[in-house]
N, CA, C and O atoms as a GROMACS GRO file, in nm:
protein
  204
    1MET      N    1   0.274  -1.990   0.484
    1MET     CA    2   0.237  -1.842   0.443
    1MET      C    3   0.338  -1.841   0.272
    1MET      O    4   0.457  -1.837   0.241
    2GLY      N    5   0.216  -1.848   0.204
    2GLY     CA    6   0.244  -1.828   0.053
    2GLY      C    7   0.293  -1.682   0.040
    2GLY      O    8   0.249  -1.621   0.138
    3LYS      N    9   0.373  -1.591  -0.048
    3LYS     CA   10   0.404  -1.467  -0.142
    3LYS      C   11   0.318  -1.402  -0.083
    3LYS      O   12   0.202  -1.444  -0.082
    4LYS      N   13   0.352  -1.286  -0.023
    4LYS     CA   14   0.257  -1.187   0.045
    4LYS      C   15   0.244  -1.016  -0.152
    4LYS      O   16   0.312  -0.954  -0.234
    5THR      N   17   0.134  -1.036  -0.113
    5THR     CA   18   0.135  -0.924  -0.286
    5THR      C   19   0.089  -0.815  -0.219
    5THR      O   20   0.024  -0.839  -0.117
    6ALA      N   21   0.113  -0.664  -0.261
    6ALA     CA   22   0.060  -0.526  -0.275
    6ALA      C   23  -0.002  -0.578  -0.217
    6ALA      O   24   0.041  -0.638  -0.118
    7ALA      N   25  -0.157  -0.580  -0.257
    7ALA     CA   26  -0.274  -0.566  -0.213
    7ALA      C   27  -0.252  -0.605  -0.030
    7ALA      O   28  -0.280  -0.516   0.051
    8ASP      N   29  -0.210  -0.717   0.011
    8ASP     CA   30  -0.166  -0.801   0.101
    8ASP      C   31  -0.150  -0.698   0.290
    8ASP      O   32  -0.206  -0.690   0.399
    9TYR      N   33   0.015  -0.620   0.179
    9TYR     CA   34   0.098  -0.538   0.253
    9TYR      C   35  -0.038  -0.414   0.270
    9TYR      O   36  -0.070  -0.390   0.387
   10VAL      N   37  -0.105  -0.350   0.174
   10VAL     CA   38  -0.246  -0.251   0.168
   10VAL      C   39  -0.316  -0.227   0.261
   10VAL      O   40  -0.350  -0.142   0.344
   11ARG      N   41  -0.336  -0.392   0.202
   11ARG     CA   42  -0.432  -0.430   0.388
   11ARG      C   43  -0.466  -0.372   0.493
   11ARG      O   44  -0.551  -0.301   0.548
   12LYS      N   45  -0.285  -0.480   0.514
   12LYS     CA   46  -0.211  -0.496   0.670
   12LYS      C   47  -0.240  -0.321   0.699
   12LYS      O   48  -0.320  -0.271   0.778
   13TRP      N   49  -0.131  -0.245   0.593
   13TRP     CA   50  -0.134  -0.082   0.645
   13TRP      C   51  -0.267  -0.054   0.654
   13TRP      O   52  -0.274   0.054   0.712
   14THR      N   53  -0.389  -0.098   0.624
   14THR     CA   54  -0.489  -0.047   0.649
   14THR      C   55  -0.537  -0.089   0.763
   14THR      O   56  -0.524   0.002   0.844
   15LYS      N   57  -0.572  -0.153   0.796
   15LYS     CA   58  -0.622  -0.191   0.978
   15LYS      C   59  -0.567  -0.149   1.102
   15LYS      O   60  -0.607  -0.116   1.214
   16ALA      N   61  -0.407  -0.173   1.008
   16ALA     CA   62  -0.321  -0.035   1.081
   16ALA      C   63  -0.338   0.115   1.174
   16ALA      O   64  -0.325   0.169   1.284
   17GLY      N   65  -0.379   0.131   1.026
   17GLY     CA   66  -0.443   0.268   1.007
   17GLY      C   67  -0.369   0.381   0.965
   17GLY      O   68  -0.391   0.500   0.986
   18LYS      N   69  -0.274   0.323   0.898
   18LYS     CA   70  -0.148   0.361   0.877
   18LYS      C   71  -0.216   0.496   0.680
   18LYS      O   72  -0.159   0.593   0.630
   19VAL      N   73  -0.371   0.414   0.630
   19VAL     CA   74  -0.397   0.386   0.519
   19VAL      C   75  -0.518   0.395   0.537
   19VAL      O   76  -0.579   0.315   0.608
   20LYS      N   77  -0.580   0.505   0.467
   20LYS     CA   78  -0.684   0.500   0.441
   20LYS      C   79  -0.784   0.420   0.350
   20LYS      O   80  -0.739   0.376   0.244
   21LYS      N   81  -0.971   0.386   0.396
   21LYS     CA   82  -0.953   0.253   0.312
   21LYS      C   83  -1.072   0.368   0.141
   21LYS      O   84  -1.157   0.305   0.078
   22LYS      N   85  -1.051   0.480   0.115
   22LYS     CA   86  -1.069   0.511   0.018
   22LYS      C   87  -1.015   0.656  -0.056
   22LYS      O   88  -1.021   0.722   0.048
   23CYS      N   89  -0.975   0.741  -0.142
   23CYS     CA   90  -0.842   0.775  -0.175
   23CYS      C   91  -0.982   0.901  -0.207
   23CYS      O   92  -1.079   0.881  -0.280
   24CYS      N   93  -0.952   1.026  -0.129
   24CYS     CA   94  -1.107   1.152  -0.117
   24CYS      C   95  -1.008   1.241  -0.219
   24CYS      O   96  -1.051   1.356  -0.202
   25ARG      N   97  -0.913   1.248  -0.302
   25ARG     CA   98  -0.857   1.348  -0.420
   25ARG      C   99  -0.885   1.462  -0.364
   25ARG      O  100  -0.843   1.555  -0.434
   26SER      N  101  -0.939   1.499  -0.263
   26SER     CA  102  -0.948   1.659  -0.219
   26SER      C  103  -0.740   1.690  -0.200
   26SER      O  104  -0.682   1.788  -0.246
   27LYS      N  105  -0.705   1.628  -0.159
   27LYS     CA  106  -0.580   1.678  -0.156
   27LYS      C  107  -0.538   1.620  -0.299
   27LYS      O  108  -0.592   1.548  -0.382
   28SER      N  109  -0.394   1.698  -0.286
   28SER     CA  110  -0.261   1.671  -0.399
   28SER      C  111  -0.244   1.503  -0.361
   28SER      O  112  -0.128   1.466  -0.343
   29ARG      N  113  -0.318   1.432  -0.351
   29ARG     CA  114  -0.306   1.248  -0.307
   29ARG      C  115  -0.223   1.217  -0.160
   29ARG      O  116  -0.118   1.154  -0.152
   30CYS      N  117  -0.276   1.261  -0.082
   30CYS     CA  118  -0.187   1.259   0.060
   30CYS      C  119  -0.096   1.158   0.157
   30CYS      O  120  -0.112   1.038   0.132
   31ARG      N  121  -0.037   1.180   0.225
   31ARG     CA  122   0.022   1.021   0.246
   31ARG      C  123  -0.016   0.920   0.275
   31ARG      O  124   0.047   0.816   0.251
   32LYS      N  125  -0.202   0.925   0.376
   32LYS     CA  126  -0.271   0.802   0.378
   32LYS      C  127  -0.364   0.774   0.240
   32LYS      O  128  -0.482   0.743   0.253
   33CYS      N  129  -0.298   0.788   0.098
   33CYS     CA  130  -0.391   0.764  -0.015
   33CYS      C  131  -0.348   0.620  -0.045
   33CYS      O  132  -0.231   0.592  -0.068
   34PRO      N  133  -0.462   0.519  -0.042
   34PRO     CA  134  -0.457   0.418  -0.078
   34PRO      C  135  -0.389   0.374  -0.158
   34PRO      O  136  -0.312   0.280  -0.136
   35VAL      N  137  -0.407   0.466  -0.334
   35VAL     CA  138  -0.327   0.506  -0.465
   35VAL      C  139  -0.170   0.491  -0.478
   35VAL      O  140  -0.112   0.415  -0.556
   36LEU      N  141  -0.100   0.597  -0.368
   36LEU     CA  142   0.002   0.583  -0.380
   36LEU      C  143   0.080   0.470  -0.255
   36LEU      O  144   0.201   0.488  -0.265
   37ALA      N  145   0.045   0.344  -0.123
   37ALA     CA  146   0.038   0.323  -0.097
   37ALA      C  147   0.074   0.144  -0.171
   37ALA      O  148   0.153   0.053  -0.147
   38LEU      N  149  -0.035   0.171  -0.266
   38LEU     CA  150  -0.068   0.008  -0.292
   38LEU      C  151   0.102   0.043  -0.428
   38LEU      O  152   0.168  -0.054  -0.466
   39LYS      N  153   0.134   0.178  -0.471
   39LYS     CA  154   0.269   0.184  -0.556
   39LYS      C  155   0.339   0.175  -0.460
   39LYS      O  156   0.324   0.056  -0.436
   40ARG      N  157   0.418   0.218  -0.371
   40ARG     CA  158   0.512   0.176  -0.271
   40ARG      C  159   0.450   0.076  -0.219
   40ARG      O  160   0.421   0.141  -0.119
   41ALA      N  161   0.404  -0.026  -0.198
   41ALA     CA  162   0.392  -0.225  -0.189
   41ALA      C  163   0.467  -0.241  -0.277
   41ALA      O  164   0.588  -0.256  -0.263
   42LYS      N  165   0.385  -0.241  -0.412
   42LYS     CA  166   0.434  -0.324  -0.513
   42LYS      C  167   0.580  -0.236  -0.537
   42LYS      O  168   0.608  -0.237  -0.656
   43ILE      N  169   0.668  -0.170  -0.463
   43ILE     CA  170   0.823  -0.116  -0.496
   43ILE      C  171   0.884  -0.239  -0.419
   43ILE      O  172   0.968  -0.325  -0.446
   44LYS      N  173   0.796  -0.206  -0.299
   44LYS     CA  174   0.838  -0.339  -0.136
   44LYS      C  175   0.920  -0.487  -0.198
   44LYS      O  176   1.030  -0.541  -0.187
   45VAL      N  177   0.712  -0.521  -0.309
   45VAL     CA  178   0.724  -0.701  -0.391
   45VAL      C  179   0.818  -0.670  -0.442
   45VAL      O  180   0.918  -0.702  -0.379
   46ALA      N  181   0.836  -0.613  -0.541
   46ALA     CA  182   0.914  -0.643  -0.614
   46ALA      C  183   1.139  -0.602  -0.564
   46ALA      O  184   1.249  -0.603  -0.620
   47ALA      N  185   1.082  -0.578  -0.440
   47ALA     CA  186   1.238  -0.538  -0.385
   47ALA      C  187   1.278  -0.681  -0.336
   47ALA      O  188   1.384  -0.742  -0.323
   48LYS      N  189   1.179  -0.702  -0.321
   48LYS     CA  190   1.180  -0.815  -0.189
   48LYS      C  191   1.212  -0.943  -0.310
   48LYS      O  192   1.317  -1.006  -0.296
   49GLN      N  193   1.118  -0.979  -0.430
   49GLN     CA  194   1.161  -1.036  -0.545
   49GLN      C  195   1.287  -1.043  -0.610
   49GLN      O  196   1.344  -1.138  -0.664
   50ALA      N  197   1.327  -0.886  -0.590
   50ALA     CA  198   1.475  -0.930  -0.664
   50ALA      C  199   1.608  -1.018  -0.574
   50ALA      O  200   1.688  -1.104  -0.613
   51ALA      N  201   1.579  -0.925  -0.383
   51ALA     CA  202   1.732  -0.975  -0.342
   51ALA      C  203   1.700  -1.161  -0.302
   51ALA      O  204   1.793  -1.234  -0.267
   0.00000   0.00000   0.00000
């Protein structure tokens, strides 16, 4: 299998119900926000590449 990108992680988390499909922007970036999930995933991918 190929390398996982940040978008792959977010897609997986969305299917698992941990992330919403769209950002609601009503709250100040809730925990299920896809925008913040993508940011977390990018950090995770960078950490795996560094290790």
